[in-house]
C-alpha positions as CSV (number, residue, x, y, z in Angstrom):
1,X,3.1,-22.1,13.9
2,X,-0.6,-21.2,13.3
3,X,-3.0,-21.1,16.3
4,X,-6.4,-22.7,15.7
5,X,-9.4,-20.5,15.7
6,X,-11.7,-21.2,18.5
7,X,-15.0,-22.7,17.3
8,X,-16.9,-20.7,20.0
9,X,-16.4,-16.9,20.4
10,X,-15.3,-15.8,23.8
11,X,-17.9,-13.9,25.7
12,X,-18.3,-12.2,29.0
13,X,-15.8,-10.4,31.3
14,X,-15.8,-6.8,32.3
15,X,-14.9,-5.3,28.9
16,X,-17.2,-7.6,26.9
17,X,-18.9,-5.8,24.0
18,X,-21.9,-7.0,22.0
19,X,-21.2,-8.4,18.6
20,X,-22.9,-7.2,15.5
21,X,-25.4,-10.0,15.7
22,X,-26.0,-9.9,19.5
23,X,-29.0,-8.4,21.1
24,X,-27.1,-6.7,23.9
25,X,-28.6,-3.6,25.4
26,X,-25.5,-1.6,24.3
27,X,-25.5,-0.6,20.6
28,X,-22.3,-0.5,18.6
29,X,-21.4,2.6,16.7
30,X,-21.2,2.5,12.9
31,X,-17.5,2.1,13.0
32,X,-17.8,-0.5,15.7
33,X,-20.2,-2.6,13.7
34,X,-18.0,-2.4,10.7
35,X,-15.0,-3.6,12.7
36,X,-17.0,-6.5,14.3
37,X,-18.3,-7.4,10.9
38,X,-14.8,-7.5,9.4
39,X,-13.6,-9.7,12.2
40,X,-16.5,-12.1,11.7
41,X,-15.8,-12.2,8.0
42,X,-12.2,-13.0,8.7
43,X,-13.1,-15.7,11.1
44,X,-15.5,-17.3,8.7
45,X,-12.8,-17.2,5.9
46,X,-10.3,-18.9,8.3
47,X,-12.7,-21.7,9.4
48,X,-13.9,-22.2,5.8
49,X,-10.5,-22.1,4.2
50,X,-11.9,-20.1,1.4
51,X,-11.9,-16.5,0.3
52,X,-14.6,-14.1,1.5
53,X,-15.7,-11.9,-1.4
54,X,-12.9,-13.4,-3.6
55,X,-10.4,-10.8,-2.5
56,X,-6.7,-11.5,-2.4
57,X,-5.2,-10.6,0.9
58,X,-1.8,-11.3,2.5
59,X,-3.6,-14.0,4.5
60,X,-4.4,-16.1,1.4
61,X,-2.0,-14.8,-1.4
62,X,1.8,-14.6,-1.1
63,X,2.9,-11.5,-3.0
64,X,6.6,-11.0,-3.6
65,X,6.9,-7.6,-5.3
66,X,10.5,-6.9,-6.2
67,X,11.7,-3.3,-5.6
68,X,14.7,-2.6,-7.6
69,X,17.6,-0.6,-5.9
70,X,18.3,2.8,-7.3
71,X,21.7,4.4,-7.0
72,X,22.7,8.0,-7.9
73,X,23.2,7.2,-11.6
74,X,19.9,5.3,-11.7
75,X,17.9,8.3,-10.4
76,X,19.8,10.7,-12.8
77,X,19.0,8.3,-15.8
78,X,15.3,8.1,-15.0
79,X,15.2,11.9,-14.6
80,X,16.9,12.3,-18.0
81,X,14.5,10.0,-19.6
82,X,11.7,12.4,-18.8
83,X,13.9,15.4,-19.6
84,X,13.4,17.1,-16.3
85,X,15.4,19.3,-14.1
86,X,15.9,18.2,-10.5
87,X,13.3,20.6,-9.3
88,X,10.6,19.6,-11.8
89,X,11.4,15.9,-11.2
90,X,11.0,16.6,-7.5
91,X,7.6,18.1,-8.0
92,X,6.6,15.2,-10.3
93,X,7.5,12.7,-7.6
94,X,6.0,14.7,-4.8
95,X,9.2,15.3,-2.9
96,X,11.5,18.2,-2.3
97,X,14.4,19.2,-4.6
98,X,16.9,18.5,-1.8
99,X,15.6,14.9,-1.7
100,X,16.5,14.5,-5.4
101,X,19.9,16.0,-4.9
102,X,20.5,13.7,-2.0
103,X,19.5,10.6,-4.1
104,X,21.8,11.8,-7.0
105,X,24.6,12.5,-4.7
106,X,24.4,9.1,-2.9
107,X,23.8,10.5,0.5
108,X,20.2,9.0,0.8
109,X,18.7,6.2,-1.1
110,X,15.1,6.7,-2.6
111,X,12.2,5.4,-0.7
112,X,10.5,2.2,-1.6
113,X,7.6,4.0,-3.2
114,X,9.9,6.3,-5.1
115,X,11.8,3.2,-6.4
116,X,8.5,1.6,-7.4
117,X,7.5,4.7,-9.3
118,X,10.9,5.1,-11.2
119,X,10.6,1.4,-12.0
120,X,7.2,2.2,-13.6
121,X,8.6,5.1,-15.5
122,X,11.5,2.9,-16.8
123,X,9.0,0.2,-17.7
124,X,7.0,2.5,-20.1
125,X,9.0,5.8,-20.6
126,X,6.8,6.8,-23.6
127,X,3.6,6.7,-21.5
128,X,5.2,8.9,-18.9
129,X,6.7,11.3,-21.4
130,X,3.2,11.7,-23.0
131,X,1.7,12.2,-19.4
132,X,4.3,15.0,-18.7
133,X,3.6,16.6,-22.1
134,X,-0.2,16.6,-21.5
135,X,0.4,18.2,-18.1
136,X,2.5,21.0,-19.8
137,X,-0.4,21.4,-22.3
138,X,1.7,20.5,-25.3
């Protein structure tokens, strides 16, 4: 169930802070002003039912990104596509060699971001082979 947004902002109380547009004697810090401004923008977007700045957020756009599962053989296959050892593949992905070993032995599954990256590699292996070759100076 969604809760309706109050038409009138709440004010007062012992912990009340001035808003970005208020003329209170206390001044907001730069970060505080940005936070208040973001909240005001969000409230306006909710009230109007439209997008502020045309940005897609989880509030107004349902994104269902599928993360494939990767078992030991899948990890090995992606590594072989790039022609890398476990140590080089680990450096390429930004993880330790023991992490690659544990993925390939099935003792731990790859993280969501690693699965996403391996999916990108499999989606266009030639691109990633070229990127690796350029990194080697070939």
